[in-house]
C-alpha positions in Angstrom: 136.0 145.9 166.3 135.3 149.5 167.1 136.0 150.6 170.7 133.3 153.0 171.9 135.0 155.7 174.0 133.7 158.1 176.7 135.0 161.6 177.3 138.6 161.5 178.4 139.2 157.8 177.4 141.9 156.8 175.1 142.6 153.9 172.8 145.8 152.7 171.0 146.1 153.0 167.2 147.4 149.9 165.5 148.2 151.8 162.2 149.4 155.2 161.1 147.3 155.8 158.0 143.7 156.3 159.1 140.5 158.1 158.2 138.5 160.1 160.7 134.8 159.9 159.8 132.4 162.6 161.1 128.6 162.3 161.2 126.4 165.2 162.4 122.8 166.2 162.4 123.5 169.1 159.9 126.3 170.7 158.0 129.4 171.2 160.0 132.9 172.5 159.2 135.8 170.1 159.9 139.4 171.1 160.5 142.5 169.7 162.1 145.0 171.5 164.4 148.6 170.2 164.6 150.2 170.8 168.0 153.4 170.1 169.8 153.9 168.1 173.0 152.1 170.8 175.0 149.4 171.2 172.3 150.7 174.6 171.2 150.3 175.5 167.5 153.2 177.1 165.6 150.8 179.4 163.8 147.9 179.5 161.3 149.9 177.1 159.1 149.4 174.4 161.7 145.6 174.3 161.0 144.1 172.4 158.1 140.7 173.9 157.2 138.4 174.4 154.1 140.5 177.4 153.0 143.7 175.4 153.3 142.6 171.8 153.2 146.0 170.2 152.8 148.9 170.1 155.3 151.7 167.6 155.4 150.1 164.3 156.3 146.5 165.8 156.6 143.7 166.5 154.2 140.3 167.9 155.3 137.1 168.5 153.2 136.6 171.9 151.5 133.0 172.4 152.3 130.4 172.2 155.1 128.7 168.8 155.2 126.8 166.5 157.5 129.3 163.8 156.9 133.1 164.1 156.5 136.1 162.0 155.9 139.5 163.3 157.0 142.6 161.6 155.8 145.6 161.3 158.2 149.0 159.9 157.6 150.8 160.0 161.0 154.1 158.9 159.5 154.2 161.9 157.2 153.7 164.5 160.0 156.6 166.6 161.0 158.6 165.4 164.0 157.5 168.4 166.0 153.8 167.4 165.8 152.6 165.4 168.7 148.9 166.2 168.7 146.3 166.1 165.9 143.1 167.7 167.1 139.9 167.3 165.1 137.9 170.5 165.2 134.2 170.8 164.3 132.2 174.0 164.0 128.8 175.1 162.8 129.0 177.4 159.7 127.3 180.8 159.7 124.3 181.1 157.4 124.4 177.5 156.2 121.7 175.1 157.5 119.2 175.7 160.3 121.6 174.8 163.2 123.1 177.4 165.4 124.1 175.2 168.3 125.0 171.5 168.5 122.4 171.0 171.2 119.6 171.5 168.6 120.4 168.3 166.7 121.5 164.8 167.3 124.9 164.4 168.9 127.7 164.4 166.4 129.9 161.2 166.3 133.5 160.7 165.2 135.0 157.3 164.2 138.6 156.6 163.5 138.9 153.8 160.9 141.5 152.2 158.7 141.7 152.9 155.1 139.5 149.9 154.4 136.8 151.2 156.7 137.6 148.9 159.6 136.5 150.7 162.8 139.2 151.4 165.4 137.6 153.8 167.9 134.4 155.8 168.0 133.1 158.7 170.1 129.7 160.3 170.3 129.9 163.8 171.6 127.0 164.0 174.0 125.9 166.7 176.4 126.4 169.6 174.0 124.0 172.5 174.3 124.8 176.1 173.4 128.1 175.2 171.9 128.7 175.9 168.2 132.3 174.6 168.0 133.9 171.5 169.6 137.3 169.8 169.7 136.0 166.3 169.0 139.0 163.9 169.4 142.8 164.1 169.3 145.4 161.7 168.0 148.5 162.0 170.2 152.0 160.6 170.2 153.2 158.8 173.4 156.5 157.1 173.5 156.7 156.6 169.8 153.2 155.2 169.7 149.9 156.9 168.6 146.7 156.9 170.5 143.3 158.4 170.0 141.5 160.3 172.9 137.9 161.4 173.2 138.0 165.1 174.0 134.5 166.6 173.6 135.5 170.2 174.5 132.7 172.5 173.4 132.8 176.3 172.9 129.7 178.6 173.1 131.9 181.3 171.6 132.1 179.4 168.3 135.1 179.0 165.9 137.0 182.0 167.2 136.9 180.9 170.8 138.0 177.4 169.9 140.9 178.6 167.8 141.9 181.1 170.5 142.0 178.2 173.0 144.3 176.4 170.7 146.8 179.1 171.3 146.4 181.1 168.1 146.8 184.9 168.5 145.3 185.3 165.0 142.2 183.3 165.9 139.7 185.9 164.7 141.4 186.4 161.4 141.6 182.6 160.8 138.0 182.1 161.7 137.0 184.8 159.2 139.1 183.1 156.5 137.4 179.8 157.2 133.9 181.3 157.1 134.8 182.9 153.8 136.1 179.7 152.3 133.0 177.8 153.5 130.8 180.6 152.1 132.4 180.1 148.7 131.5 176.4 148.8 128.0 177.1 150.0 126.4 175.7 146.9 128.2 172.4 147.5 127.3 172.1 151.2 125.9 168.7 151.9 122.8 168.6 154.1 122.0 166.1 156.8 120.7 162.7 155.6 117.0 162.2 156.0 116.0 160.7 159.3 115.1 157.1 159.5 112.0 155.9 161.3 112.7 154.6 164.7 112.8 150.8 164.9 113.0 148.2 167.6 115.9 148.5 170.0 119.1 146.8 168.8 119.4 145.2 172.2 119.2 141.4 171.8 115.9 140.1 173.2 117.2 136.6 173.7 120.3 134.7 172.8 123.7 136.0 171.8 122.8 136.8 168.2 121.5 140.3 168.8 122.6 143.3 166.6 125.8 145.0 167.4 125.8 147.8 169.9 129.1 149.4 169.3 130.9 146.2 170.1 130.5 146.5 173.8 131.8 143.6 175.8 129.7 142.0 178.5 131.6 142.5 181.7 130.0 139.4 183.1 132.6 137.3 181.3 135.6 139.3 182.0 138.9 138.4 183.6 139.3 139.4 187.2 142.2 141.8 187.9 143.5 139.7 190.8 143.9 136.4 189.0 143.4 134.3 186.0 139.9 133.2 186.9 137.3 134.2 184.3 134.6 136.1 186.1 131.7 138.4 185.4 130.2 141.6 186.4 127.7 142.4 183.8 124.1 142.5 183.0 122.8 139.9 180.6 125.7 137.5 180.9 126.6 134.5 178.9 129.4 132.3 177.8 129.0 132.8 174.1 130.9 135.3 172.0 129.3 138.0 169.9 128.6 141.7 169.9 126.0 143.8 171.8 125.4 144.1 175.5 125.9 140.3 176.1 129.0 139.7 174.0 131.2 137.2 175.8 134.2 139.3 176.7 135.7 136.5 178.7 135.9 134.4 175.5 137.3 136.5 172.7 135.7 140.0 172.6 136.0 143.2 174.5 138.1 146.3 174.2 140.4 145.3 177.0 142.6 148.4 176.4 139.8 150.8 177.2 140.0 152.0 180.7 137.9 154.5 182.6 140.8 156.1 184.4 142.9 157.4 181.6 144.2 160.9 181.8 143.5 163.6 179.2 142.3 167.0 178.6 138.9 165.8 177.4 137.5 165.2 180.9 138.6 168.5 182.4 137.6 170.4 179.3 134.2 168.9 179.3 133.7 169.9 182.9 135.0 173.4 182.0 132.5 173.7 179.2 129.7 172.5 181.3 129.0 169.7 178.8 129.4 166.5 180.8 129.1 163.0 179.6 125.7 161.8 180.6 125.2 158.2 181.3 124.2 156.0 178.4 125.2 158.6 175.9 128.0 156.8 174.1 126.0 155.9 171.0 123.4 158.6 170.7 124.2 159.3 167.0 123.3 155.7 166.2 119.8 156.2 167.4 117.4 155.5 164.5 115.5 158.7 164.9 116.9 161.8 166.6 115.1 162.7 169.8 114.7 166.3 171.2 118.0 167.4 172.6 118.2 167.5 176.4 119.0 170.7 178.3 122.7 171.6 178.2 124.6 169.9 181.0 121.5 167.7 181.9 121.8 164.4 183.5 120.8 161.2 181.7 120.8 161.5 177.9 117.7 159.5 176.8 118.9 159.7 173.2 121.0 156.6 173.9 119.8 154.2 171.1 118.9 151.5 173.6 117.2 153.8 176.1 114.7 155.3 173.5 111.1 154.4 173.5 110.1 152.0 170.8 106.9 151.9 168.8 104.5 149.2 169.6 105.6 146.2 167.5 103.2 144.8 165.0 104.3 141.3 165.8 103.6 139.3 169.0 101.6 141.2 171.6 103.4 142.4 174.7 103.1 140.3 177.9 100.7 141.5 180.5 102.1 144.2 182.7 102.8 143.0 186.3 100.7 144.8 188.9 103.8 146.3 190.4 104.9 147.7 187.1 101.5 149.1 186.3 101.5 150.9 189.6 104.5 152.9 188.7 103.4 153.7 185.1 105.4 150.9 183.5 103.7 151.4 180.1 104.7 155.1 179.8 107.4 156.0 177.4 110.7 157.5 178.3 111.7 161.0 177.6 108.5 162.6 178.9 109.9 165.6 180.8 108.6 166.5 184.3 108.4 170.1 183.0 109.0 171.7 179.6 112.7 172.3 180.6 113.2 169.5 183.1 114.9 166.1 182.7 112.8 163.2 181.6 110.8 161.4 184.3 112.1 157.8 184.6 109.5 155.1 184.4 109.8 151.3 184.6 109.9 149.6 181.3 110.9 152.6 179.2 113.4 150.6 177.0 112.4 148.9 173.8 111.3 145.3 173.7 108.5 143.0 172.8 107.3 142.3 176.3 107.5 144.1 179.7 110.1 141.6 180.8 112.4 142.4 177.9 111.9 146.1 178.3 112.8 145.9 182.0 115.8 143.7 181.2 117.0 146.3 178.6 116.4 149.1 181.0 118.5 147.5 183.7 121.3 147.0 181.2 120.9 150.7 180.2 121.3 151.7 183.9 124.5 149.6 184.1 125.9 151.4 181.0 124.9 154.8 182.3 126.6 154.3 185.7 129.7 152.9 184.0 130.0 155.9 181.6 129.4 158.5 184.3 131.9 157.1 186.7 134.4 156.6 183.9 134.1 160.3 182.9 134.4 161.4 186.5 137.5 159.3 187.1 139.1 160.5 183.8 138.4 164.1 184.8 139.9 163.6 188.3 143.0 162.0 186.8 143.5 164.7 184.4 143.1 167.3 187.1 145.8 165.6 189.1 148.1 165.4 186.1 147.5 169.1 185.2 148.2 170.1 188.8 151.6 168.2 188.8 152.5 169.8 185.4 151.7 173.3 186.6 153.6 172.9 189.8 156.6 171.5 188.0 156.5 174.4 185.5 156.3 176.9 188.3 159.3 175.4 190.1 161.3 175.0 186.9 161.4 178.8 186.3 164.3 180.3 188.3 162.5 183.6 188.5 159.8 182.0 190.7 162.2 180.6 193.3 162.5 183.9 195.1 159.8 185.8 196.8 156.2 184.8 196.8 155.8 184.0 193.1 156.1 180.3 193.6 153.5 180.3 196.4 151.1 182.2 194.2 151.7 179.7 191.4 151.0 176.8 193.7 147.8 178.4 195.0 146.6 179.1 191.5 147.3 175.6 190.3 145.5 174.1 193.3 142.5 176.3 192.8 142.3 175.2 189.2 142.6 171.6 190.3 139.8 172.0 192.9 137.6 173.7 190.4 138.0 170.9 187.8 137.3 168.2 190.4 134.3 170.0 191.8 132.8 170.4 188.4 133.4 166.8 187.5 131.8 165.7 190.8 128.9 167.9 190.2 128.3 166.4 186.8 128.6 162.9 188.3 126.1 163.8 191.1 123.6 165.0 188.5 123.8 161.7 186.7 123.7 159.7 189.9 120.6 161.6 191.1 118.8 160.7 187.9 119.9 157.1 188.1 118.8 156.9 191.7 115.3 158.1 190.8 115.2 155.6 188.0 116.3 152.8 190.3 113.6 153.6 192.8 111.0 153.3 190.1 112.4 150.2 188.4 113.1 148.0 191.5 109.4 147.7 192.6 108.4 146.8 189.1 110.8 143.9 188.5 109.3 140.4 188.1 110.4 137.7 190.6 113.3 136.5 188.4 114.8 140.0 188.4 113.8 141.0 192.0 115.7 140.8 195.3 114.4 138.4 197.9 113.1 141.4 200.0 110.9 142.6 197.1 107.2 142.2 197.9 106.7 140.5 194.6 107.9 137.3 196.2 105.1 137.4 198.7 102.6 137.0 195.8 104.7 134.4 194.1 103.1 131.8 191.8 104.8 129.1 189.9 105.5 130.4 186.4 104.2 128.7 183.2 107.3 129.5 181.2 111.0 130.2 181.8 112.1 133.9 182.1 114.7 135.4 179.9 117.1 136.2 182.7 117.8 135.7 186.4 119.1 138.1 189.1 122.4 136.8 190.4 123.1 139.6 192.8 123.9 143.3 192.9 126.7 145.5 191.6 128.0 148.9 192.7 131.0 151.2 192.5 132.8 152.9 195.3 131.8 156.4 194.1 128.1 155.7 194.9 127.7 152.9 197.5 123.9 153.3 197.8 123.1 152.8 194.1 123.0 149.1 193.2 122.4 147.7 189.7 120.9 144.2 189.4 123.3 141.7 187.9 121.2 139.7 185.5 122.3 136.5 183.8 120.6 135.1 180.7 118.8 131.8 180.9 119.5 129.1 180.2 122.8 129.4 182.0 125.6 129.2 179.4 128.4 129.2 182.0 128.9 127.4 185.3 129.2 129.2 188.6 132.0 129.1 191.1 131.2 130.4 194.6 134.6 131.0 196.1 134.7 129.8 199.7 138.3 130.5 200.3 139.6 133.4 202.5 141.3 134.8 199.4 137.8 135.9 198.3 138.1 138.7 200.8 141.1 140.7 199.5 142.1 139.2 196.3 144.6 136.8 197.8 145.9 139.1 200.5 144.0 137.5 203.4 140.8 138.6 205.1 140.0 142.3 204.9 136.9 143.0 207.0 136.3 146.5 205.8 136.3 145.3 202.2 134.4 142.1 202.9 131.4 143.2 204.9 130.1 146.0 202.6 127.2 148.0 203.8 124.6 145.3 204.7 124.6 142.4 207.0 125.0 139.0 205.3 123.5 136.5 207.7 124.5 135.0 211.0 127.6 133.3 209.6 129.6 136.6 209.7 130.2 138.5 212.9 132.2 141.6 213.8 135.4 139.7 213.5 136.8 138.2 210.3 135.1 134.9 209.7 137.0 131.6 210.0 137.1 129.1 207.2 134.2 127.1 208.4 131.9 130.2 208.7 132.9 131.3 205.2 132.1 127.8 203.8 128.7 127.8 205.5 127.9 131.2 204.0 129.1 130.1 200.5 126.8 127.1 200.7 123.9 129.3 201.8 124.6 131.5 198.8 124.5 128.4 196.5 121.1 127.3 198.0 119.7 130.8 197.5 120.7 130.8 193.8 119.4 127.2 193.4 116.1 128.2 194.9 115.8 131.1 192.5 116.5 128.9 189.5 113.8 126.4 190.7 111.3 129.2 191.4 111.6 130.8 188.0 111.1 127.6 186.0 107.8 125.8 185.5 107.2 122.7 187.6 109.3 119.7 186.4 111.5 121.7 184.1 114.4 122.2 186.5 116.0 119.9 189.1 118.9 120.1 191.6 121.5 117.5 192.5 124.2 117.9 195.1 127.6 116.3 195.8 128.7 116.7 199.4 131.2 114.0 200.2 131.9 115.1 203.8 128.2 115.7 204.7 129.0 119.2 206.0 126.4 121.1 204.0 123.3 119.5 205.7 122.1 122.6 207.5 122.4 124.8 204.4 120.6 122.2 202.2 117.7 121.8 204.7 115.3 124.1 202.7 115.8 122.1 199.5 115.5 118.7 201.3 112.4 119.7 203.4 110.6 121.1 200.3 111.4 118.0 198.2 113.3 120.0 195.7 116.2 117.7 196.7 114.7 114.2 197.0 117.1 113.2 199.7 120.3 114.3 201.4 123.4 113.6 199.2 125.3 110.3 199.7 128.6 110.9 201.5 132.0 109.8 200.4 133.4 108.7 197.1 130.4 106.5 196.4 128.1 109.5 196.4 130.4 111.5 194.1 130.6 108.6 191.6 126.8 108.0 191.7 125.9 111.5 190.8 128.6 112.0 188.2 127.8 108.7 186.5 124.1 109.6 186.2 124.7 113.1 184.8 127.5 112.0 182.4 125.1 109.4 181.0 122.4 112.0 180.6 124.7 114.3 178.7 125.9 111.5 176.4 122.4 110.3 175.6 121.0 113.8 174.9 123.9 114.7 172.8 123.4 111.6 170.6 119.7 112.3 170.4 120.3 115.8 169.3 123.0 114.9 166.7 120.7 112.2 165.2 117.4 114.0 165.7 116.1 111.1 167.6 114.6 112.7 170.7 111.9 110.1 170.9 114.5 107.4 171.3 115.6 108.6 174.8 115.1 106.1 177.6 111.8 106.6 179.5 113.7 106.8 182.8 115.9 109.7 181.7 115.0 113.0 183.4 115.1 115.6 180.6 114.6 118.5 182.9 117.5 120.9 183.2 119.8 119.9 186.0 121.9 122.0 188.4 124.8 120.1 190.0 126.1 121.7 193.2 129.5 120.4 194.1 130.5 121.1 197.8 133.7 120.1 199.6 135.7 119.8 196.4 138.1 118.0 195.8 137.3 115.7 198.8 136.1 112.3 197.5 137.2 113.0 193.9 139.5 110.6 192.1 141.0 111.0 188.6 137.9 109.5 186.9 135.6 111.8 188.9 137.7 114.8 188.0 137.6 113.9 184.3 133.8 113.6 184.5 133.5 116.9 186.3 135.5 118.7 183.6 133.4 117.0 180.9 130.1 118.2 182.5 131.5 121.7 182.8 132.4 121.7 179.1 129.6 119.8 177.5 126.8 120.0 180.0 125.4 123.6 179.5 124.5 122.9 175.8 122.2 120.0 176.8 120.8 121.4 180.1 123.3 120.3 182.7 124.8 123.2 184.7 127.6 123.2 187.2 127.9 125.2 190.5 131.1 124.8 192.4 131.3 125.8 196.1 135.0 125.5 196.6 138.3 127.0 197.6 140.7 126.9 194.7 143.7 126.7 197.0 142.6 123.3 198.2 143.0 121.9 194.7 146.4 123.3 193.9 147.9 119.9 194.2 146.5 119.1 190.8 148.5 122.0 189.3 147.4 123.2 185.9 145.1 120.2 185.3 142.1 122.1 186.8 142.9 125.6 185.4 140.6 125.2 182.4 137.8 124.3 184.8 138.2 127.4 187.0 138.5 129.6 183.9 135.3 128.3 182.4 133.3 129.3 185.5 131.8 132.6 186.5 133.4 133.4 189.9 131.3 135.1 192.5 131.9 135.4 196.3 129.6 134.9 199.3 130.6 138.3 200.6 130.7 141.8 198.9 133.9 142.0 197.0 135.3 144.3 194.3 136.5 141.6 192.0 134.2 141.5 189.0 136.1 143.2 186.1 134.5 145.2 183.4 136.7 145.4 180.3 134.3 147.9 178.7 135.5 150.9 180.7 137.9 149.2 183.1 135.8 149.3 186.3 136.1 146.7 189.1 132.5 146.3 190.3 131.7 145.2 193.8 129.5 142.2 193.7 127.0 141.3 196.5 125.4 137.9 196.6 121.6 137.3 196.4 121.0 136.3 200.0 117.6 136.7 201.7 117.5 139.2 204.6 118.5 137.9 207.9 115.7 136.0 209.6 113.5 136.0 206.5 111.6 132.8 205.6 111.0 133.9 202.0 113.2 131.1 200.5 111.4 128.4 202.4 108.0 129.9 201.5 108.8 129.9 197.8 110.1 126.4 197.9 107.0 125.3 199.8 104.7 126.7 197.1 106.8 124.9 194.5 106.3 121.7 196.5 102.6 122.2 196.5 102.6 122.8 192.8 104.5 119.5 192.3 102.1 117.6 194.4 99.1 119.1 192.6 100.7 118.1 189.2 100.9 114.5 190.2 97.1 114.2 190.8 
C-alpha cells in the first residue's frame, strides 16, 4: 500500500533496497546527492548524475527522460552518509519545458524491487522553478525514512547544487549539462496524454478505484482510547481503497502524520511553492490541466477535483434549484481572470449526477483542508527545530560566549524562524481563503441529505422517491481555522452502528469536563449553560442528538422504507422522543423495564435471522407477511439498565449481523457505566462510530494524523424544523394509506 505524502511529511522504510520512480510531464534530469547528518556534501563525488551515474549504493539514469528509475541500496552506502536527496532538473535545450509550472506536476514514488509502492509524493505548487529537491531518504536511529521535500529553485541546477553546499556548483552543473547533451539523441519524451475520464472517486459502495490508498478517517481509532471512531467524509465499515476505505478495519497509513519535522516544509515556504490543498495526486490526473499560477491557492489539477466530461451513460439527475442558482453546472478551473485562481462552483467534481458531484466535491474540500493544515504544521515544526539547532550551534561555539556575538546569533535565528512561520501561515491563509469561498458556494447548493438543519432547502422539503447516496452526520473543523466547517458525510446504507457518548469523558478525553473544549463556537441547545453540564443535562443532549439523526434518516428515505425503534428501560427519554412519537414515526412510547428491552430485541433478532435465511436461499418471497422489511434503526438509551446476559448477546448480534440486512444500531450510552462487564463489551464499542453531543476534538484522521473537532447535527435553538419535516413525513404516510 503506497502512502501518499504531503510536503514535509515522512514515512518509514521497511527495506533497504528500493527503487525511486520519477514521472514528469517532459524530459527531466535525475540525480542523487549523498549528505552527512547535517546534509553537507563531501564534494562533487557525493553527487550521482548522468555524467557519473554510479556511486556506492546508488545508480541514476544517464539521460534526460520523462520517466526514471533510480536504484538505491541503503546498506551499501558509506557510514558517513545519512541523507540521500533526489534531485530533478530541466535540461537546457531538450524538450519544450523551461519551468516545472508549465507541465503536470512531477511525482516521485519509492517502491520495492518488485514494484510494491511504499511512499509517493506529487510535487505541486511549482511555477518558475527549473530544479527541485524532490524527496530525501534519511537515517534516524539506525532506521531509514523517506521525507517529501519539494524544494524548488528558480535559479536552476546551479542554484540547487549550491544550496546543497557545493562550492563547485557551477562547474558540476556544466558537467551535467554536457553529459545530458551527449545523450540527447536518447532523451525520452513525455508519454502521450490520455483522455480525461470519469473521476476515480467511487460513486457508491466501497469498491471504487484506488485513490492513492487514502484511508477514510471516518473509521479511525481515536487517540484517547480504543474506541473505533470516524472523522471522514464518505464513511463506511468496509475495507478497501479510495476516499472511503475503512481505515478502522485494516487500511490506512497510520504512520503518516501531519506534524513531522523536516526541511521540506520550510524549504517550500522559502521557495514560494506551497502545498496547495488537494494537490497530492496531481500527476495521476488523466489529462494535464493548465498549470496554476506559482504559489496559487487550491490546485485544481487534483485528479478528483477536475471537471469530467459529460458521461454517455445514465443522464445526470436534475439540478436542485439552489444548485442552479450558484452555477452548479459550471466546470471547475474557470479562472476569475486570465491570471487569477479558479472560481469555485458547486458541483465541479466528477460524477454521474449532481448529488455525486457534490459528494465528491465535499470530499475534495476535506482533503484540501487536511493537506494544507498538514503542510503548515510541518513547516512550523521544522521552523521550531531549526531555531533550536541554530541556537544550540551558536552557544556551542566558545568564541560566541563573549561579547555580543551570541545575541546577534540568537536574533538572526529568531528572525529566520519568524520568516519561515510567516511564509507558512501566508500559504495556509491563501488556501483557506479559497476553501472558504468554495464552502460559501457549496453549502447553499447541498440537497437535504447533505445540508445542515438551518439550510433553507429544508423549508421546501418533500419526501424523496429514492434513498440518497450519503447523509450529513455533523460538521468537522481544525483549530487553525475555526470558521471553516466541512460536512461530515456517511454513506448510505449505514455500514456501522453509531455510539453517541453521553459520558462526561466525552468532554476532555477522559480528563473530566472541559468547558472551553466542549462548547465550541456555537450554542448547542438549552441543555448546556455557562457552567459545565451535569450528567443528566448531558444525557438529555445526547438523546436530542440521536433524535435529530434519526429524523434525518427518516427524512431522506422514501415513505415506508425506514423505521425507528427505541429501547428506553428507565423511561427517561420521553421529552427527547416527543417529536418522533407525535409525528407517528415512533408508533408509541417505548415499553419500560426489562420487558421492553426483551420485546424489541426479540423482534429485531427474528427479523435478522429470517432475512439472512431468505438471502442465503434466494427465497425472498417466502418471508412472513407480517415481517417489516423496511430498514430499521434501533436507538438504545439508558444502557445497560434493563439488560441481562441474553439481551447483551442479542445486542452484540444485532451490531455484528444487522447492518448487512438493514438493521442499524445507535447507542446513547456512557461506556463507564458498563465497565462491570469488563472486556465482554469491548468488541461492541469498537464496532461503533463514536460521536459526541458536544463539539469535541476526538475524531482521528490516520491519513495525515489530524484530530478533527466534530460538531453534532443539531437544529438551531428554538427551531421547529425537525418537527416540520417529521410532520410532512406523517402526511405522506397517511396519504399513502388511502
